[in-house]
ChimeraX commands (.cxc) that place a marker at each C-alpha (Angstrom):
marker #1 position 1.68,15.19,-18.18 radius 0.5
marker #1 position 1.29,15.12,-14.42 radius 0.5
marker #1 position 0.60,18.01,-12.10 radius 0.5
marker #1 position 3.41,19.50,-10.01 radius 0.5
marker #1 position 2.48,19.87,-6.34 radius 0.5
marker #1 position 4.50,22.04,-3.97 radius 0.5
marker #1 position 3.47,20.17,-0.81 radius 0.5
marker #1 position 2.70,16.49,-0.35 radius 0.5
marker #1 position -0.66,16.20,1.39 radius 0.5
marker #1 position -1.30,13.30,3.76 radius 0.5
marker #1 position -4.04,12.19,6.14 radius 0.5
marker #1 position -3.44,10.35,9.40 radius 0.5
marker #1 position -6.14,7.69,9.17 radius 0.5
marker #1 position -5.50,6.24,12.61 radius 0.5
marker #1 position -3.08,5.15,15.28 radius 0.5
marker #1 position -1.81,3.22,17.08 radius 0.5
marker #1 position -1.46,0.60,14.39 radius 0.5
marker #1 position 1.02,-2.12,13.65 radius 0.5
marker #1 position 3.63,-0.66,11.30 radius 0.5
marker #1 position 4.21,-2.37,8.00 radius 0.5
marker #1 position 7.06,-4.77,7.46 radius 0.5
marker #1 position 9.81,-2.96,5.64 radius 0.5
marker #1 position 13.38,-3.30,4.54 radius 0.5
marker #1 position 15.80,-0.95,2.81 radius 0.5
marker #1 position 18.21,-2.25,0.22 radius 0.5
marker #1 position 20.84,-0.27,-1.64 radius 0.5
marker #1 position 21.51,-1.79,-5.04 radius 0.5
marker #1 position 25.06,-0.78,-5.91 radius 0.5
marker #1 position 24.81,-1.80,-9.55 radius 0.5
marker #1 position 21.78,0.42,-10.14 radius 0.5
marker #1 position 22.85,3.06,-7.60 radius 0.5
marker #1 position 19.32,3.02,-6.18 radius 0.5
marker #1 position 17.72,2.49,-2.79 radius 0.5
marker #1 position 14.61,0.33,-2.63 radius 0.5
marker #1 position 12.40,0.30,0.46 radius 0.5
marker #1 position 9.28,-1.87,0.12 radius 0.5
marker #1 position 6.63,-1.60,2.85 radius 0.5
marker #1 position 4.11,-4.40,3.31 radius 0.5
marker #1 position 0.98,-3.72,5.33 radius 0.5
marker #1 position -1.63,-6.36,6.18 radius 0.5
marker #1 position -2.03,-7.15,2.47 radius 0.5
marker #1 position 1.04,-9.26,1.59 radius 0.5
marker #1 position 0.68,-8.43,-2.13 radius 0.5
marker #1 position -0.05,-4.73,-2.39 radius 0.5
marker #1 position -0.91,-3.40,-5.82 radius 0.5
marker #1 position 0.63,-0.27,-7.21 radius 0.5
marker #1 position -1.92,2.44,-7.90 radius 0.5
marker #1 position -0.18,5.79,-7.92 radius 0.5
marker #1 position 3.23,7.41,-7.59 radius 0.5
marker #1 position 4.52,10.78,-6.50 radius 0.5
marker #1 position 7.72,11.32,-8.45 radius 0.5
marker #1 position 10.65,13.66,-8.70 radius 0.5
marker #1 position 13.87,13.13,-10.59 radius 0.5
marker #1 position 15.50,11.32,-7.68 radius 0.5
marker #1 position 12.67,9.70,-5.71 radius 0.5
marker #1 position 9.44,7.80,-6.28 radius 0.5
marker #1 position 6.84,7.36,-3.51 radius 0.5
marker #1 position 4.53,4.57,-4.64 radius 0.5
marker #1 position 1.11,4.01,-3.09 radius 0.5
marker #1 position -1.66,1.41,-3.22 radius 0.5
marker #1 position -5.28,2.25,-4.09 radius 0.5
marker #1 position -5.96,3.28,-0.49 radius 0.5
marker #1 position -3.14,5.84,-0.51 radius 0.5
marker #1 position -0.77,3.83,1.71 radius 0.5
marker #1 position 2.92,4.07,0.92 radius 0.5
marker #1 position 4.07,0.65,-0.31 radius 0.5
marker #1 position 7.43,1.42,-1.92 radius 0.5
marker #1 position 10.07,4.12,-1.82 radius 0.5
marker #1 position 12.68,4.19,-4.55 radius 0.5
marker #1 position 15.57,6.63,-4.34 radius 0.5
marker #1 position 17.37,6.98,-7.66 radius 0.5
marker #1 position 19.91,9.50,-6.34 radius 0.5
marker #1 position 23.23,7.63,-5.99 radius 0.5
marker #1 position 24.45,7.12,-2.43 radius 0.5
marker #1 position 27.73,8.87,-3.24 radius 0.5
marker #1 position 25.72,12.08,-3.81 radius 0.5
marker #1 position 23.83,11.99,-0.51 radius 0.5
marker #1 position 24.87,14.77,1.86 radius 0.5
marker #1 position 26.35,13.78,5.22 radius 0.5
marker #1 position 24.65,15.65,8.04 radius 0.5
marker #1 position 24.87,15.61,11.81 radius 0.5
marker #1 position 21.72,14.67,13.67 radius 0.5
marker #1 position 20.26,12.37,11.03 radius 0.5
marker #1 position 18.70,9.76,13.28 radius 0.5
marker #1 position 15.34,8.35,14.28 radius 0.5
marker #1 position 13.44,9.30,17.39 radius 0.5
marker #1 position 11.02,6.86,19.00 radius 0.5
marker #1 position 7.82,7.34,17.02 radius 0.5
marker #1 position 4.29,5.99,17.30 radius 0.5
marker #1 position 3.02,3.87,14.43 radius 0.5
marker #1 position 0.33,5.53,12.33 radius 0.5
marker #1 position -1.80,4.71,9.33 radius 0.5
marker #1 position -0.84,7.51,6.93 radius 0.5
marker #1 position -2.59,7.98,3.61 radius 0.5
marker #1 position -1.20,10.03,0.74 radius 0.5
marker #1 position -3.83,12.29,-0.78 radius 0.5
marker #1 position -2.06,13.38,-3.95 radius 0.5
marker #1 position -2.49,11.17,-7.01 radius 0.5
marker #1 position 0.07,10.68,-9.82 radius 0.5
marker #1 position 1.85,13.98,-9.27 radius 0.5
marker #1 position 5.28,15.43,-9.75 radius 0.5
marker #1 position 6.82,16.51,-6.46 radius 0.5
marker #1 position 9.70,18.90,-5.78 radius 0.5
marker #1 position 13.18,17.37,-5.76 radius 0.5
marker #1 position 14.06,16.73,-2.08 radius 0.5
marker #1 position 17.37,16.91,-0.26 radius 0.5
marker #1 position 19.07,13.61,0.54 radius 0.5
marker #1 position 20.73,13.71,3.96 radius 0.5
marker #1 position 22.51,10.73,5.49 radius 0.5
marker #1 position 24.43,9.79,8.59 radius 0.5
marker #1 position 28.21,9.46,8.45 radius 0.5
marker #1 position 28.12,5.72,7.69 radius 0.5
marker #1 position 25.34,6.17,5.08 radius 0.5
marker #1 position 23.22,3.62,6.96 radius 0.5
marker #1 position 20.30,6.04,7.32 radius 0.5
marker #1 position 18.71,8.45,4.85 radius 0.5
marker #1 position 16.42,11.42,5.28 radius 0.5
marker #1 position 14.55,12.32,2.10 radius 0.5
marker #1 position 13.74,15.91,3.04 radius 0.5
marker #1 position 10.92,17.77,1.27 radius 0.5
marker #1 position 10.88,20.76,3.65 radius 0.5
marker #1 position 11.73,21.95,7.14 radius 0.5
marker #1 position 11.41,18.94,9.44 radius 0.5
marker #1 position 12.19,20.71,12.72 radius 0.5
marker #1 position 8.53,21.27,13.64 radius 0.5
marker #1 position 7.30,17.97,12.18 radius 0.5
marker #1 position 5.96,14.96,14.06 radius 0.5
marker #1 position 7.37,11.57,13.15 radius 0.5
marker #1 position 5.25,8.48,12.66 radius 0.5
marker #1 position 6.43,4.94,12.00 radius 0.5
marker #1 position 4.88,3.49,8.86 radius 0.5
marker #1 position 7.26,0.54,8.54 radius 0.5
marker #1 position 9.85,-1.28,10.65 radius 0.5
marker #1 position 12.49,1.18,9.52 radius 0.5
marker #1 position 10.51,3.87,7.66 radius 0.5
marker #1 position 9.26,7.05,9.32 radius 0.5
marker #1 position 7.09,9.80,7.89 radius 0.5
marker #1 position 7.82,13.33,9.09 radius 0.5
marker #1 position 4.52,15.21,8.98 radius 0.5
marker #1 position 3.93,18.91,9.57 radius 0.5
marker #1 position 0.63,19.93,11.22 radius 0.5
marker #1 position -0.64,16.38,10.68 radius 0.5
marker #1 position -1.28,17.08,7.00 radius 0.5
marker #1 position 1.91,17.83,5.03 radius 0.5
marker #1 position 4.72,15.34,4.43 radius 0.5
marker #1 position 8.07,17.01,5.09 radius 0.5
marker #1 position 10.32,13.96,5.00 radius 0.5
marker #1 position 10.76,10.21,4.80 radius 0.5
marker #1 position 13.41,8.75,7.11 radius 0.5
marker #1 position 14.77,5.30,6.26 radius 0.5
marker #1 position 17.26,3.50,8.47 radius 0.5
marker #1 position 19.03,0.13,8.60 radius 0.5
marker #1 position 20.05,0.30,4.94 radius 0.5
marker #1 position 21.33,-3.05,3.79 radius 0.5
marker #1 position 23.95,-3.44,1.06 radius 0.5
marker #1 position 22.33,-5.36,-1.75 radius 0.5
marker #1 position 24.74,-6.91,-4.19 radius 0.5
marker #1 position 22.85,-8.46,-7.12 radius 0.5
marker #1 position 19.53,-8.58,-5.25 radius 0.5
marker #1 position 20.55,-11.16,-2.64 radius 0.5
marker #1 position 19.44,-9.15,0.42 radius 0.5
marker #1 position 16.10,-8.24,-1.18 radius 0.5
marker #1 position 15.42,-11.89,-2.01 radius 0.5
marker #1 position 16.26,-12.91,1.57 radius 0.5
marker #1 position 13.95,-10.22,2.93 radius 0.5
marker #1 position 11.08,-11.42,0.73 radius 0.5
marker #1 position 11.55,-14.96,2.08 radius 0.5
marker #1 position 11.45,-13.62,5.65 radius 0.5
marker #1 position 8.24,-11.68,4.95 radius 0.5
marker #1 position 6.65,-14.75,3.38 radius 0.5
marker #1 position 7.50,-16.59,6.61 radius 0.5
marker #1 position 5.84,-13.87,8.74 radius 0.5
marker #1 position 8.96,-12.17,10.04 radius 0.5
marker #1 position 10.89,-8.91,9.55 radius 0.5
marker #1 position 14.48,-8.05,8.72 radius 0.5
marker #1 position 15.10,-6.22,12.02 radius 0.5
marker #1 position 14.27,-9.26,14.10 radius 0.5
marker #1 position 16.07,-11.77,11.91 radius 0.5
marker #1 position 19.14,-9.98,10.57 radius 0.5
marker #1 position 22.33,-11.98,10.28 radius 0.5
marker link #1:1,2 radius 0.2
marker link #1:2,3 radius 0.2
marker link #1:3,4 radius 0.2
marker link #1:4,5 radius 0.2
marker link #1:5,6 radius 0.2
marker link #1:6,7 radius 0.2
marker link #1:7,8 radius 0.2
marker link #1:8,9 radius 0.2
marker link #1:9,10 radius 0.2
marker link #1:10,11 radius 0.2
marker link #1:11,12 radius 0.2
marker link #1:12,13 radius 0.2
marker link #1:13,14 radius 0.2
marker link #1:14,15 radius 0.2
marker link #1:15,16 radius 0.2
marker link #1:16,17 radius 0.2
marker link #1:17,18 radius 0.2
marker link #1:18,19 radius 0.2
marker link #1:19,20 radius 0.2
marker link #1:20,21 radius 0.2
marker link #1:21,22 radius 0.2
marker link #1:22,23 radius 0.2
marker link #1:23,24 radius 0.2
marker link #1:24,25 radius 0.2
marker link #1:25,26 radius 0.2
marker link #1:26,27 radius 0.2
marker link #1:27,28 radius 0.2
marker link #1:28,29 radius 0.2
marker link #1:29,30 radius 0.2
marker link #1:30,31 radius 0.2
marker link #1:31,32 radius 0.2
marker link #1:32,33 radius 0.2
marker link #1:33,34 radius 0.2
marker link #1:34,35 radius 0.2
marker link #1:35,36 radius 0.2
marker link #1:36,37 radius 0.2
marker link #1:37,38 radius 0.2
marker link #1:38,39 radius 0.2
marker link #1:39,40 radius 0.2
marker link #1:40,41 radius 0.2
marker link #1:41,42 radius 0.2
marker link #1:42,43 radius 0.2
marker link #1:43,44 radius 0.2
marker link #1:44,45 radius 0.2
marker link #1:45,46 radius 0.2
marker link #1:46,47 radius 0.2
marker link #1:47,48 radius 0.2
marker link #1:48,49 radius 0.2
marker link #1:49,50 radius 0.2
marker link #1:50,51 radius 0.2
marker link #1:51,52 radius 0.2
marker link #1:52,53 radius 0.2
marker link #1:53,54 radius 0.2
marker link #1:54,55 radius 0.2
marker link #1:55,56 radius 0.2
marker link #1:56,57 radius 0.2
marker link #1:57,58 radius 0.2
marker link #1:58,59 radius 0.2
marker link #1:59,60 radius 0.2
marker link #1:60,61 radius 0.2
marker link #1:61,62 radius 0.2
marker link #1:62,63 radius 0.2
marker link #1:63,64 radius 0.2
marker link #1:64,65 radius 0.2
marker link #1:65,66 radius 0.2
marker link #1:66,67 radius 0.2
marker link #1:67,68 radius 0.2
marker link #1:68,69 radius 0.2
marker link #1:69,70 radius 0.2
marker link #1:70,71 radius 0.2
marker link #1:71,72 radius 0.2
marker link #1:72,73 radius 0.2
marker link #1:73,74 radius 0.2
marker link #1:74,75 radius 0.2
marker link #1:75,76 radius 0.2
marker link #1:76,77 radius 0.2
marker link #1:77,78 radius 0.2
marker link #1:78,79 radius 0.2
marker link #1:79,80 radius 0.2
marker link #1:80,81 radius 0.2
marker link #1:81,82 radius 0.2
marker link #1:82,83 radius 0.2
marker link #1:83,84 radius 0.2
marker link #1:84,85 radius 0.2
marker link #1:85,86 radius 0.2
marker link #1:86,87 radius 0.2
marker link #1:87,88 radius 0.2
marker link #1:88,89 radius 0.2
marker link #1:89,90 radius 0.2
marker link #1:90,91 radius 0.2
marker link #1:91,92 radius 0.2
marker link #1:92,93 radius 0.2
marker link #1:93,94 radius 0.2
marker link #1:94,95 radius 0.2
marker link #1:95,96 radius 0.2
marker link #1:96,97 radius 0.2
marker link #1:97,98 radius 0.2
marker link #1:98,99 radius 0.2
marker link #1:99,100 radius 0.2
marker link #1:100,101 radius 0.2
marker link #1:101,102 radius 0.2
marker link #1:102,103 radius 0.2
marker link #1:103,104 radius 0.2
marker link #1:104,105 radius 0.2
marker link #1:105,106 radius 0.2
marker link #1:106,107 radius 0.2
marker link #1:107,108 radius 0.2
marker link #1:108,109 radius 0.2
marker link #1:109,110 radius 0.2
marker link #1:110,111 radius 0.2
marker link #1:111,112 radius 0.2
marker link #1:112,113 radius 0.2
marker link #1:113,114 radius 0.2
marker link #1:114,115 radius 0.2
marker link #1:115,116 radius 0.2
marker link #1:116,117 radius 0.2
marker link #1:117,118 radius 0.2
marker link #1:118,119 radius 0.2
marker link #1:119,120 radius 0.2
marker link #1:120,121 radius 0.2
marker link #1:121,122 radius 0.2
marker link #1:122,123 radius 0.2
marker link #1:123,124 radius 0.2
marker link #1:124,125 radius 0.2
marker link #1:125,126 radius 0.2
marker link #1:126,127 radius 0.2
marker link #1:127,128 radius 0.2
marker link #1:128,129 radius 0.2
marker link #1:129,130 radius 0.2
marker link #1:130,131 radius 0.2
marker link #1:131,132 radius 0.2
marker link #1:132,133 radius 0.2
marker link #1:133,134 radius 0.2
marker link #1:134,135 radius 0.2
marker link #1:135,136 radius 0.2
marker link #1:136,137 radius 0.2
marker link #1:137,138 radius 0.2
marker link #1:138,139 radius 0.2
marker link #1:139,140 radius 0.2
marker link #1:140,141 radius 0.2
marker link #1:141,142 radius 0.2
marker link #1:142,143 radius 0.2
marker link #1:143,144 radius 0.2
marker link #1:144,145 radius 0.2
marker link #1:145,146 radius 0.2
marker link #1:146,147 radius 0.2
marker link #1:147,148 radius 0.2
marker link #1:148,149 radius 0.2
marker link #1:149,150 radius 0.2
marker link #1:150,151 radius 0.2
marker link #1:151,152 radius 0.2
marker link #1:152,153 radius 0.2
marker link #1:153,154 radius 0.2
marker link #1:154,155 radius 0.2
marker link #1:155,156 radius 0.2
marker link #1:156,157 radius 0.2
marker link #1:157,158 radius 0.2
marker link #1:158,159 radius 0.2
marker link #1:159,160 radius 0.2
marker link #1:160,161 radius 0.2
marker link #1:161,162 radius 0.2
marker link #1:162,163 radius 0.2
marker link #1:163,164 radius 0.2
marker link #1:164,165 radius 0.2
marker link #1:165,166 radius 0.2
marker link #1:166,167 radius 0.2
marker link #1:167,168 radius 0.2
marker link #1:168,169 radius 0.2
marker link #1:169,170 radius 0.2
marker link #1:170,171 radius 0.2
marker link #1:171,172 radius 0.2
marker link #1:172,173 radius 0.2
marker link #1:173,174 radius 0.2
marker link #1:174,175 radius 0.2
marker link #1:175,176 radius 0.2
marker link #1:176,177 radius 0.2
marker link #1:177,178 radius 0.2
marker link #1:178,179 radius 0.2
marker link #1:179,180 radius 0.2
view
């Protein structure tokens, strides 16, 4: 049985850094969003996860976020005005909690459902930091995660977009610069 934490603790290990390569793929058949983030290690190893019923934040052994999985179906996300990304510096953010249950967040999206804010708390006073090409961490007082913002969601029918993204990463590129 894992421990329930009320706040997700993080540490900003440094910036500026090069953000990880990331992509966001909505798998219609599974009704799940997958957002892998690859840092300098092209084959990160899962070490720990922070889970709620609808979201899993998976980290490597250094506490870096390497995968976000949203199991809340897109049709249940709440449309909200103002869900967008602001220019944000890249930062090396480490998650300090280890194999914990986290509170169920809100799932807010833009009108087209191309962007998602996984909201763990009030984000109005939070700073945003880019941890991947299209993944931002919203951090309050530089120590508490209040949200994960994911944009450029790609439709992923039968895993085709995810497979294409993996080929691009293997070739040293990112989805944002090579989207078709």
